[in-house]
N, CA, C and O of each residue as an XYZ file, in Angstrom:
356
protein
N      43.917    -36.259    -94.975
C      44.245    -36.388    -96.147
C      45.328    -34.650    -96.176
O      44.928    -33.560    -95.766
N      46.750    -34.970    -96.815
C      47.380    -33.884    -96.875
C      46.392    -32.949    -97.990
O      45.592    -33.333    -98.843
N      46.881    -31.377    -97.525
C      46.186    -30.248    -98.392
C      47.798    -29.241    -98.581
O      48.777    -29.193    -97.836
N      47.510    -28.521    -99.921
C      48.067    -27.466   -100.595
C      47.280    -26.570   -101.099
O      46.049    -26.613   -101.104
N      48.047    -25.638   -101.586
C      47.224    -24.881   -102.455
C      47.903    -25.082   -103.524
O      48.904    -25.781   -103.686
N      47.237    -24.348   -104.365
C      47.232    -24.117   -105.587
C      48.370    -24.107   -105.997
O      49.070    -25.040   -106.390
N      48.675    -22.519   -105.869
C      50.001    -21.786   -106.512
C      51.106    -22.652   -105.008
O      52.310    -22.450   -105.166
N      50.757    -23.463   -103.780
C      52.329    -24.508   -104.430
C      52.279    -25.219   -104.764
O      53.360    -25.798   -104.664
N      50.864    -26.325   -105.725
C      51.266    -27.021   -106.054
C      51.382    -27.196   -107.128
O      51.173    -28.336   -107.541
N      51.814    -26.012   -108.175
C      52.284    -25.516   -109.788
C      53.812    -24.822   -109.235
O      54.684    -24.478   -110.033
N      53.915    -24.722   -108.106
C      55.360    -24.597   -107.577
C      56.059    -26.540   -107.942
O      56.773    -27.205   -108.694
N      55.320    -26.596   -106.949
C      55.767    -27.752   -106.827
C      55.266    -29.209   -107.577
O      55.572    -30.178   -106.882
N      54.786    -29.453   -108.441
C      54.288    -30.677   -108.757
C      55.112    -31.436   -108.686
O      56.014    -30.745   -109.159
N      55.569    -32.366   -108.462
C      56.737    -33.501   -108.753
C      56.498    -33.821   -107.473
O      56.173    -34.995   -107.294
N      56.568    -33.078   -106.459
C      56.779    -33.214   -105.039
C      54.879    -33.566   -105.321
O      54.347    -34.589   -105.751
N      54.310    -32.362   -104.909
C      53.078    -33.132   -104.900
C      52.095    -34.352   -105.599
O      50.957    -34.707   -105.294
N      53.180    -34.923   -106.845
C      52.528    -36.308   -107.455
C      53.438    -37.457   -106.526
O      53.025    -38.617   -106.505
N      54.595    -37.118   -105.819
C      55.055    -37.712   -104.751
C      54.013    -38.063   -103.816
O      53.244    -39.024   -103.822
N      54.134    -37.117   -103.027
C      53.468    -37.693   -102.011
C      51.463    -37.926   -102.419
O      50.689    -38.326   -101.550
N      51.091    -37.640   -103.586
C      49.554    -38.709   -104.028
C      49.591    -40.060   -103.781
O      48.956    -40.923   -103.176
N      50.492    -39.941   -104.418
C      50.996    -41.759   -104.800
C      51.330    -42.274   -103.500
O      51.557    -43.461   -103.733
N      51.470    -42.113   -102.453
C      51.578    -42.141   -100.651
C      49.933    -41.908   -100.509
O      49.271    -42.925   -100.301
N      49.398    -40.939   -100.586
C      47.290    -41.289    -99.812
C      46.902    -39.351   -101.014
O      47.493    -38.410   -101.543
N      46.013    -39.719   -100.853
C      45.322    -38.260   -101.697
C      45.744    -37.190   -101.144
O      46.080    -37.156    -99.961
N      45.790    -35.878   -102.169
C      46.034    -34.584   -101.481
C      45.169    -33.983   -102.026
O      45.083    -34.241   -103.227
N      44.113    -32.907   -101.450
C      43.622    -31.996   -101.800
C      44.166    -30.101   -102.239
O      44.076    -29.193   -101.413
N      44.531    -29.968   -103.241
C      44.415    -28.341   -103.913
C      43.553    -27.523   -103.800
O      42.703    -27.385   -104.679
N      43.570    -26.745   -102.626
C      42.786    -25.781   -101.847
C      42.912    -24.521   -102.869
O      44.108    -24.311   -103.075
N      42.151    -23.692   -103.517
C      41.881    -22.408   -104.547
C      41.037    -20.905   -103.541
O      39.811    -20.857   -103.446
N      41.711    -20.109   -103.068
C      41.190    -18.950   -102.073
C      40.535    -19.823   -101.402
O      39.307    -19.909   -101.429
N      41.674    -20.919   -100.402
C      41.189    -20.970    -99.268
C      40.291    -22.234    -99.361
O      40.383    -23.034    -98.430
N      39.274    -22.556   -100.570
C      38.526    -24.267   -100.477
C      38.902    -24.714   -101.041
O      39.746    -24.437   -101.894
N      38.277    -25.819   -100.700
C      38.673    -27.411   -101.768
C      38.652    -27.230   -102.867
O      37.616    -26.787   -103.364
N      39.913    -27.530   -103.763
C      38.863    -27.517   -105.110
C      38.908    -29.007   -106.153
O      38.135    -29.572   -106.927
N      40.514    -29.245   -105.558
C      40.477    -30.938   -106.157
C      41.452    -31.755   -105.720
O      42.421    -31.299   -105.113
N      41.283    -33.283   -106.024
C      42.001    -33.864   -105.340
C      42.658    -34.322   -106.294
O      42.273    -34.503   -107.449
N      43.995    -34.587   -105.691
C      44.571    -35.613   -106.445
C      45.270    -36.830   -105.765
O      45.722    -37.065   -104.645
N      45.128    -37.655   -107.225
C      45.286    -39.132   -106.240
C      45.929    -39.944   -106.644
O      46.311    -39.215   -107.560
N      46.651    -41.204   -106.904
C      46.897    -41.566   -107.746
C      46.274    -42.771   -108.519
O      45.302    -43.253   -107.937
N      46.670    -43.465   -109.892
C      45.854    -43.690   -110.200
C      45.307    -45.075   -109.937
O      44.191    -45.519   -110.207
N      46.639    -45.834   -109.178
C      45.433    -47.236   -108.742
C      44.676    -46.653   -108.019
O      43.562    -46.946   -108.455
N      44.529    -45.834   -106.958
C      43.402    -45.689   -105.715
C      42.242    -45.445   -107.182
O      41.480    -46.331   -107.566
N      42.342    -44.143   -107.790
C      41.740    -43.421   -108.566
C      40.795    -45.003   -109.467
O      39.615    -45.207   -109.753
N      41.407    -45.388   -109.551
C      40.905    -46.850   -110.762
C      40.143    -47.530   -109.698
O      39.047    -47.977   -110.037
N      40.567    -47.716   -108.306
C      39.369    -48.469   -107.528
C      38.265    -47.380   -107.190
O      37.144    -47.561   -107.667
N      38.464    -46.430   -106.519
C      37.279    -45.376   -107.691
C      36.135    -45.831   -108.006
O      34.996    -45.939   -107.552
N      36.881    -46.124   -109.112
C      36.111    -46.363   -110.491
C      35.604    -46.988   -110.364
O      34.467    -46.679   -110.719
N      35.720    -48.687   -109.704
C      35.410    -49.829   -109.658
C      34.193    -49.686   -109.479
O      33.291    -50.133   -110.186
N      34.051    -48.684   -107.964
C      33.264    -48.842   -106.862
C      32.074    -48.164   -107.400
O      31.045    -48.830   -107.278
N      31.918    -46.792   -108.074
C      31.125    -46.216   -108.325
C      30.676    -47.093   -109.116
O      29.727    -47.755   -108.694
N      31.219    -47.400   -110.560
C      31.017    -48.551   -110.992
C      29.662    -49.250   -110.629
O      28.526    -48.827   -110.840
N      30.037    -50.383   -110.053
C      29.798    -51.396   -108.995
C      28.175    -50.458   -108.142
O      27.132    -51.094   -108.290
N      28.095    -49.621   -107.657
C      27.082    -49.298   -107.150
C      25.966    -48.834   -108.004
O      24.834    -48.983   -107.542
N      26.122    -48.191   -109.403
C      25.268    -47.907   -110.288
C      24.938    -49.286   -110.651
O      23.794    -49.664   -110.401
N      25.887    -50.223   -111.287
C      25.535    -51.787   -111.579
C      24.537    -52.287   -110.797
O      23.671    -53.041   -111.241
N      24.638    -51.653   -108.826
C      23.765    -52.580   -108.132
C      22.328    -51.445   -108.308
O      21.223    -51.985   -108.359
N      22.394    -50.087   -108.385
C      20.489    -50.036   -108.849
C      19.973    -49.924   -109.988
O      18.782    -49.616   -110.012
N      20.708    -50.140   -111.322
C      19.736    -50.547   -112.266
C      19.571    -51.733   -111.829
O      18.512    -52.203   -112.247
N      20.247    -52.543   -111.061
C      19.826    -54.115   -111.249
C      18.489    -53.988   -109.845
O      17.614    -54.854   -109.866
N      18.443    -53.050   -108.870
C      17.143    -52.912   -108.456
C      16.453    -52.239   -109.305
O      15.629    -53.084   -109.653
N      16.218    -51.304   -109.879
C      15.592    -51.333   -111.240
C      14.972    -51.990   -111.807
O      13.744    -51.928   -111.869
N      15.861    -52.973   -112.494
C      15.033    -54.172   -112.975
C      14.440    -54.949   -112.026
O      13.226    -55.121   -111.914
N      15.343    -55.446   -111.304
C      14.195    -55.814   -110.401
C      12.989    -56.014   -110.144
O      12.222    -56.958   -110.333
N      12.852    -54.404   -109.408
C      11.325    -53.901   -109.665
C       9.880    -54.462   -110.457
O       8.767    -54.930   -110.218
N      11.134    -53.882   -112.011
C      10.251    -53.905   -113.237
C       9.788    -55.544   -113.022
O       8.605    -55.884   -113.007
N      11.026    -56.575   -112.846
C      10.401    -57.804   -112.493
C       9.509    -58.109   -111.862
O       9.057    -59.219   -112.143
N       9.194    -57.763   -111.356
C       8.053    -57.457   -109.935
C       6.644    -57.389   -110.207
O       5.730    -58.094   -109.779
N       6.631    -56.199   -111.168
C       5.386    -55.669   -111.965
C       5.513    -54.000   -110.912
O       4.357    -53.618   -110.733
N       6.020    -53.507   -110.576
C       6.360    -52.666   -110.169
C       6.596    -51.105   -111.102
O       7.604    -50.404   -111.017
N       5.529    -50.855   -111.869
C       6.450    -49.749   -112.748
C       5.868    -48.608   -112.058
O       5.089    -48.568   -111.106
N       6.405    -47.706   -112.733
C       6.868    -46.426   -112.414
C       5.558    -45.518   -113.212
O       4.678    -46.182   -113.760
N       5.481    -44.001   -113.246
C       4.676    -43.559   -113.925
C       6.692    -41.923   -114.511
O       6.455    -40.969   -115.253
N       7.638    -42.066   -114.142
C       8.196    -41.794   -114.550
C       8.359    -42.176   -115.732
O       8.119    -43.314   -116.137
N       9.011    -40.754   -116.740
C      10.213    -40.989   -117.596
C      11.694    -41.266   -117.908
O      12.687    -40.724   -117.421
N      11.602    -42.331   -118.921
C      12.848    -43.393   -118.500
C      14.336    -41.951   -118.693
O      15.534    -42.232   -118.660
N      13.895    -40.824   -118.839
C      14.933    -39.867   -118.472
C      15.161    -39.680   -116.916
O      16.172    -39.827   -116.229
N      13.929    -39.322   -116.617
C      13.496    -39.145   -114.937
C      14.455    -39.563   -114.525
O      15.471    -39.097   -114.010
N      13.962    -40.833   -114.864
C      14.856    -42.424   -113.947
C      16.245    -42.612   -113.723
O      16.871    -42.916   -112.707
N      16.663    -42.318   -115.121
C      18.290    -41.909   -114.929
C      18.479    -41.036   -114.435
O      19.466    -41.195   -113.718
N      17.981    -39.818   -114.348
C      18.145    -38.991   -114.207
C      19.013    -39.173   -112.185
O      20.076    -39.251   -111.570
N      17.011    -39.131   -111.993
C      17.584    -39.703   -110.762
C      18.135    -40.817   -109.767
O      17.840    -40.969   -108.582
N      19.072    -41.606   -110.608
C      19.313    -42.645   -110.379
C      21.211    -42.094   -110.459
O      22.093    -42.520   -109.713
N      21.347    -41.299   -111.333
C      22.484    -40.517   -111.228
C      22.704    -39.616   -110.330
O      23.766    -39.010   -110.465
N      21.987    -39.304   -109.379
C      21.466    -38.032   -108.349
C      22.056    -39.140   -107.345
O      23.088    -38.820   -106.755
N      21.516    -40.397   -107.091
C      21.727    -40.277   -106.593
C      23.137    -40.918   -105.731
O      23.518    -40.726   -104.576
N      23.729    -41.799   -106.908
C      24.963    -42.335   -107.079
C      25.990    -40.627   -107.089
O      27.150    -40.895   -106.774
N      25.898    -39.854   -107.225
C      26.543    -38.637   -106.590
C      26.982    -38.678   -105.904
O      28.204    -38.663   -105.750
N      26.091    -38.754   -105.122
C      25.292    -37.996   -103.449
C      26.589    -39.178   -102.875
O      27.456    -38.687   -102.153
N      26.672    -40.397   -103.141
C      26.993    -41.480   -102.265
C      28.902    -41.654   -101.804
O      29.276    -42.556   -101.056
């Protein structure tokens, strides 16, 4: 993945966009990765993958309930745990 400083990205934004159409571009700020600029097509693909993973987690939860495997956790805690798991993937 290509990398560019935030200052260079600001100065050459059109060029960074062109680079991002070829592949993701990491933008660093104060020497640390800050954001990634990517094409809309890649972004849409990532969001679709994320949605499918979340659906699979929800499906697993419903299947567990259908088997009679109840949880003592509250719905809010379960939802929070699912989101945390999803974010780490």
